[in-house]
C-alpha positions as CSV (number, residue, x, y, z in Angstrom):
1,X,-0.2,0.2,0.0
2,X,1.5,3.6,-1.1
3,X,0.3,4.9,2.1
4,X,2.1,2.7,4.4
5,X,4.8,1.5,2.0
6,X,8.7,1.0,3.2
7,X,8.8,4.3,5.3
8,X,5.6,3.3,7.2
9,X,6.8,-0.1,7.9
10,X,10.0,1.6,9.3
11,X,7.9,4.0,11.7
12,X,6.1,1.1,13.0
13,X,9.4,-1.0,13.7
14,X,10.9,2.1,15.2
15,X,7.6,2.8,17.2
16,X,7.3,2.2,21.6
17,X,3.8,1.5,22.4
18,X,2.3,0.9,25.8
19,X,-0.7,-1.1,26.0
20,X,-2.9,-0.4,29.3
21,X,-4.7,-3.7,30.1
22,X,-4.7,-6.9,28.6
23,X,-8.2,-7.5,28.7
24,X,-11.1,-7.9,26.3
25,X,-9.6,-4.3,24.4
26,X,-6.0,-5.3,24.8
27,X,-6.4,-8.4,23.5
28,X,-7.3,-7.5,19.8
29,X,-5.0,-4.4,20.0
30,X,-1.9,-6.0,21.0
31,X,-2.8,-9.1,18.3
32,X,-2.4,-6.7,15.6
33,X,0.0,-4.3,16.5
34,X,2.4,-7.4,16.9
35,X,1.2,-8.5,13.4
36,X,2.0,-5.2,12.2
37,X,5.7,-5.1,13.2
38,X,5.3,-2.4,16.0
39,X,9.0,-2.7,17.4
40,X,8.6,-2.3,20.8
41,X,5.3,-3.1,23.2
42,X,4.9,-2.7,26.8
43,X,2.0,-4.5,28.4
44,X,0.7,-3.1,31.8
45,X,-1.8,-5.4,33.5
46,X,-1.5,-6.6,37.3
47,X,-4.5,-9.4,36.9
48,X,-4.6,-12.8,36.1
49,X,-6.7,-14.9,33.7
50,X,-10.3,-15.9,35.1
51,X,-12.9,-18.0,33.3
52,X,-15.3,-15.3,32.7
53,X,-13.0,-13.8,30.9
54,X,-12.7,-16.3,27.9
55,X,-15.6,-15.2,26.0
56,X,-14.3,-11.9,24.9
57,X,-10.3,-12.2,25.7
58,X,-9.4,-14.2,22.9
59,X,-5.6,-14.1,23.6
60,X,-6.3,-16.8,26.4
61,X,-7.5,-20.0,27.0
62,X,-8.6,-22.6,29.4
63,X,-5.1,-23.7,30.1
64,X,-4.4,-20.2,31.2
65,X,-6.6,-19.9,33.8
66,X,-4.7,-18.4,37.0
67,X,-1.9,-17.3,35.1
68,X,-0.7,-13.3,34.8
69,X,-2.1,-11.8,31.8
70,X,1.2,-9.7,30.9
71,X,3.2,-12.8,30.8
72,X,0.7,-14.9,29.4
73,X,0.5,-12.6,26.6
74,X,4.2,-11.9,26.1
75,X,4.7,-15.4,25.6
76,X,2.1,-16.0,22.9
77,X,2.5,-12.8,21.2
78,X,6.2,-13.9,20.8
79,X,5.0,-16.9,18.8
80,X,3.1,-14.6,16.4
81,X,6.0,-12.1,16.0
82,X,9.3,-13.0,17.7
83,X,10.9,-10.0,16.4
84,X,8.7,-7.3,18.5
85,X,10.3,-6.8,21.8
86,X,7.7,-7.7,24.5
87,X,7.6,-6.5,28.1
88,X,5.3,-7.5,30.5
89,X,4.7,-4.9,33.3
90,X,2.9,-6.6,36.1
91,X,1.6,-3.6,38.1
92,X,-1.7,-1.4,38.2
93,X,-0.8,2.2,37.1
94,X,-0.8,4.4,40.1
95,X,0.1,8.1,40.9
96,X,3.6,6.4,41.8
97,X,4.8,4.7,38.8
98,X,2.4,6.2,36.0
99,X,5.0,8.7,35.0
100,X,7.8,6.3,35.0
101,X,6.3,3.5,32.8
102,X,4.6,5.9,30.4
103,X,7.8,8.0,30.0
104,X,9.7,5.3,28.1
105,X,6.9,5.1,25.1
106,X,5.6,7.2,22.4
107,X,2.2,6.1,22.1
108,X,-0.2,4.8,25.0
109,X,-3.4,2.8,24.3
110,X,-5.7,2.5,27.0
111,X,-7.6,-0.4,27.2
112,X,-8.5,-0.8,31.0
113,X,-11.9,-1.1,32.3
114,X,-11.8,1.3,35.6
115,X,-12.3,5.0,35.4
116,X,-8.9,6.0,37.8
117,X,-7.1,4.4,35.6
118,X,-8.3,6.0,32.4
119,X,-8.0,9.5,34.0
120,X,-4.7,8.8,35.5
121,X,-3.5,7.3,31.9
122,X,-5.0,10.8,30.0
123,X,-3.5,13.0,32.7
124,X,0.0,11.4,32.6
125,X,0.1,11.5,28.7
126,X,-1.2,14.7,28.8
127,X,1.9,16.0,31.1
128,X,4.3,13.9,29.1
129,X,2.8,15.0,26.0
130,X,2.2,11.3,24.5
131,X,-1.0,10.7,22.4
132,X,-3.4,8.3,23.7
133,X,-5.6,6.0,22.0
134,X,-8.7,5.6,23.9
135,X,-11.5,2.7,23.6
136,X,-14.6,1.4,26.1
137,X,-16.8,-1.0,25.6
138,X,-20.2,-1.7,27.6
139,X,-23.4,-4.3,26.7
140,X,-23.6,-3.8,23.2
141,X,-21.8,-0.2,22.5
142,X,-18.1,0.8,22.0
143,X,-16.3,4.1,22.2
144,X,-13.3,5.2,20.4
145,X,-11.2,8.1,20.3
146,X,-7.3,9.5,20.2
147,X,-6.4,12.0,22.8
148,X,-3.6,14.6,22.9
149,X,-2.7,14.3,19.4
150,X,-0.6,17.3,18.4
151,X,-2.5,19.6,20.8
152,X,-6.0,18.1,20.2
153,X,-8.6,17.3,23.0
154,X,-7.9,15.1,26.1
155,X,-10.0,12.5,27.8
156,X,-11.2,15.2,30.6
157,X,-12.3,17.3,27.3
158,X,-15.1,14.7,26.4
159,X,-15.5,13.5,29.9
160,X,-14.7,16.0,33.0
161,X,-15.7,13.9,35.6
162,X,-16.8,10.0,35.8
163,X,-20.1,8.9,36.0
164,X,-21.1,6.0,38.1
165,X,-21.9,2.9,36.3
166,X,-20.8,-0.6,36.1
167,X,-18.3,-1.8,34.0
168,X,-18.2,-4.7,31.4
169,X,-17.2,-7.3,34.2
170,X,-20.2,-6.2,36.0
171,X,-22.9,-5.2,33.2
172,X,-21.9,-7.6,30.8
173,X,-20.6,-7.0,26.7
174,X,-21.1,-8.9,23.6
175,X,-18.2,-11.2,23.4
176,X,-17.5,-9.9,19.7
177,X,-17.5,-6.4,20.8
178,X,-14.1,-5.9,22.5
179,X,-12.6,-7.4,18.6
180,X,-14.2,-4.5,16.8
181,X,-13.4,-1.8,19.1
182,X,-10.1,-3.1,19.3
183,X,-9.6,-3.5,15.9
184,X,-10.6,0.4,15.6
185,X,-8.0,1.2,18.3
186,X,-5.1,-0.5,16.5
187,X,-6.0,1.1,13.5
188,X,-6.2,4.4,14.6
189,X,-2.7,3.2,16.2
190,X,-1.1,2.8,13.2
191,X,-2.5,5.9,11.5
192,X,-1.1,8.0,14.1
193,X,2.3,6.3,14.1
194,X,2.8,6.1,10.3
195,X,1.0,10.1,9.7
196,X,-1.9,8.6,7.6
197,X,-5.5,9.4,7.3
198,X,-8.0,11.0,9.7
199,X,-7.1,10.3,13.0
200,X,-10.1,10.3,15.7
201,X,-8.9,13.5,17.3
202,X,-11.3,15.7,18.7
203,X,-13.9,12.9,17.6
204,X,-15.5,10.4,19.4
205,X,-16.7,7.2,17.2
206,X,-19.7,5.2,18.8
207,X,-20.6,1.9,17.6
208,X,-23.9,0.4,18.5
209,X,-23.5,-3.5,17.9
210,X,-27.2,-4.1,18.2
211,X,-28.3,-2.1,15.3
212,X,-25.1,-1.6,13.4
213,X,-25.3,1.8,13.8
214,X,-22.3,4.2,14.2
215,X,-22.1,8.0,15.1
216,X,-19.2,10.2,15.4
217,X,-19.7,13.1,17.7
218,X,-17.3,16.1,17.6
219,X,-15.7,17.8,20.6
220,X,-13.3,20.3,21.1
221,X,-10.1,20.9,23.4
222,X,-11.0,22.5,26.8
223,X,-7.8,23.0,28.4
224,X,-6.0,26.3,27.8
225,X,-2.1,25.1,28.9
226,X,-0.3,22.7,27.5
227,X,-0.4,20.5,30.6
228,X,-2.7,20.1,33.5
229,X,-1.9,20.8,36.9
230,X,0.3,18.3,38.7
231,X,-2.4,18.0,41.6
232,X,-5.0,15.6,39.7
233,X,-7.1,16.0,42.4
234,X,-7.7,19.6,41.3
235,X,-7.6,19.1,37.6
236,X,-11.6,18.7,37.0
237,X,-11.5,22.1,38.1
238,X,-9.3,23.6,35.8
239,X,-11.6,22.3,32.9
240,X,-13.2,25.6,30.9
241,X,-16.3,24.8,28.8
242,X,-15.3,25.1,25.2
243,X,-18.9,25.3,23.8
244,X,-21.6,26.4,26.7
245,X,-24.2,27.7,24.2
246,X,-27.9,26.1,25.5
247,X,-26.4,24.6,28.9
248,X,-29.2,25.4,31.5
249,X,-28.7,24.9,35.0
250,X,-31.2,23.1,37.3
251,X,-32.6,26.7,38.5
252,X,-33.0,27.7,34.9
253,X,-34.9,24.6,34.1
254,X,-36.9,25.1,36.9
255,X,-38.0,28.7,35.7
256,X,-38.7,27.2,32.6
257,X,-41.1,25.3,33.3
258,X,-42.9,27.8,35.8
259,X,-43.1,30.2,32.8
260,X,-44.3,27.9,30.5
261,X,-45.2,24.2,31.5
262,X,-46.3,22.9,28.7
263,X,-43.6,24.1,26.6
264,X,-40.6,22.4,28.0
265,X,-39.8,19.0,26.6
266,X,-37.4,17.1,28.8
267,X,-35.4,14.2,26.9
268,X,-33.2,11.8,29.1
269,X,-30.7,10.2,27.1
270,X,-29.0,7.8,29.6
271,X,-29.4,4.3,29.4
272,X,-32.3,2.7,30.0
273,X,-31.6,1.2,33.1
274,X,-30.2,4.3,34.7
275,X,-33.3,6.2,33.5
276,X,-35.6,3.6,35.8
277,X,-33.3,3.7,38.2
278,X,-33.0,7.3,38.6
279,X,-36.1,8.6,37.3
280,X,-36.1,12.6,36.6
281,X,-39.2,12.6,34.5
282,X,-39.6,13.1,30.7
283,X,-39.1,10.6,28.1
284,X,-35.9,8.2,27.8
285,X,-33.9,7.9,24.5
286,X,-30.6,6.8,25.0
287,X,-27.8,8.5,23.0
288,X,-27.0,6.0,20.7
289,X,-30.4,5.4,19.6
290,X,-31.3,9.4,19.2
291,X,-30.6,9.4,15.5
292,X,-33.4,6.9,14.5
293,X,-36.0,8.2,16.9
294,X,-35.8,11.9,15.9
295,X,-39.4,11.5,15.0
296,X,-40.1,11.1,18.8
297,X,-39.0,15.2,19.4
298,X,-42.0,17.8,18.6
299,X,-40.4,20.6,16.5
300,X,-42.9,23.1,18.2
301,X,-41.2,22.4,21.9
302,X,-38.4,24.0,23.7
303,X,-36.1,20.6,24.0
304,X,-33.9,19.8,26.9
305,X,-31.9,17.1,26.9
306,X,-30.6,15.8,30.1
307,X,-27.6,13.2,31.5
308,X,-25.9,13.0,34.9
309,X,-22.6,14.7,33.8
310,X,-23.6,17.1,31.1
311,X,-21.4,14.9,28.2
312,X,-24.1,12.9,26.8
313,X,-27.0,15.7,26.8
314,X,-24.4,18.1,25.2
315,X,-24.2,15.5,22.3
316,X,-27.5,15.1,22.0
317,X,-28.2,18.6,21.5
318,X,-25.2,19.1,18.9
319,X,-26.9,16.4,17.2
320,X,-30.1,17.8,17.1
321,X,-28.5,21.1,15.3
322,X,-26.9,19.2,12.9
323,X,-30.4,17.6,11.8
324,X,-31.3,21.2,11.3
325,X,-33.8,21.3,14.1
326,X,-35.1,24.8,14.3
327,X,-36.8,25.2,17.5
328,X,-34.8,26.0,21.0
329,X,-32.4,23.1,22.1
330,X,-31.0,22.9,25.8
331,X,-28.9,20.5,27.6
332,X,-28.4,20.1,31.2
333,X,-26.8,17.9,33.6
334,X,-27.3,16.6,37.1
335,X,-27.7,19.5,39.7
336,X,-24.7,19.1,42.4
337,X,-24.6,20.3,46.4
């Protein structure tokens, strides 16, 4: 392929990639990057193989139960391509070790399954100016993006703070979904390394495996400096909104309801189980299902989208604007004390 050629293959060979997590996402990412000829790959994971992993973590088998994922991955990937320098890092990323580990690599791929690791990985990559490939999976939905790429947006620009919710180990995940999302992540990594194509920087790709729908949401960088404050506990307070037009506070929403009770139309874009567990009113259209349910949104009403953090509701508002909705559109998040 002329887009890659010998020069691209040499870039792959020279690249040093750190993969955080050797689970559902990490397995396909590692297999494709090793097959592509990445020169150096570090694998961070302190977990062992469990029988509940096998339906989605396809690098392992029943014979591997109880074994270290990182070490086992290195052993199997070395058979696939013995010319890749593979290193097993059997630790969990922490405030104390993250910078030292990440500093040795050019590109980081986050296949973790918990919010603390995601935020920590993002913050350290930002401080060290390392591009970050992100992926997440839950039930039938996957997400992919590229953060901190050539000064582009970071994970905190998209998700300023964690929303409460289950991970795939608790809520479940379609077994093939990590392979789909992991392949996208490996593809983005190759594009970043070879400097080809259009990278998912400032874009969140959302994949719904249940209805085969894919949606791309655009977002902007919200930090002004080249690095966040060293005190990561305060980082969420350093985020400034890049686009706040149409945001409603709880007080504004109540005032809207009081001024014209029948005009406001509330759409909760959280998942159905969130809507049922924490009912705030209105109708429920989960964000991934919004495009095919636009006819449920009345054009003569003032539309207010709601979610807990404001991330999904802002995406919904932007999506409705792109579909030439001519009425008033607002978005809001849960009021916090």
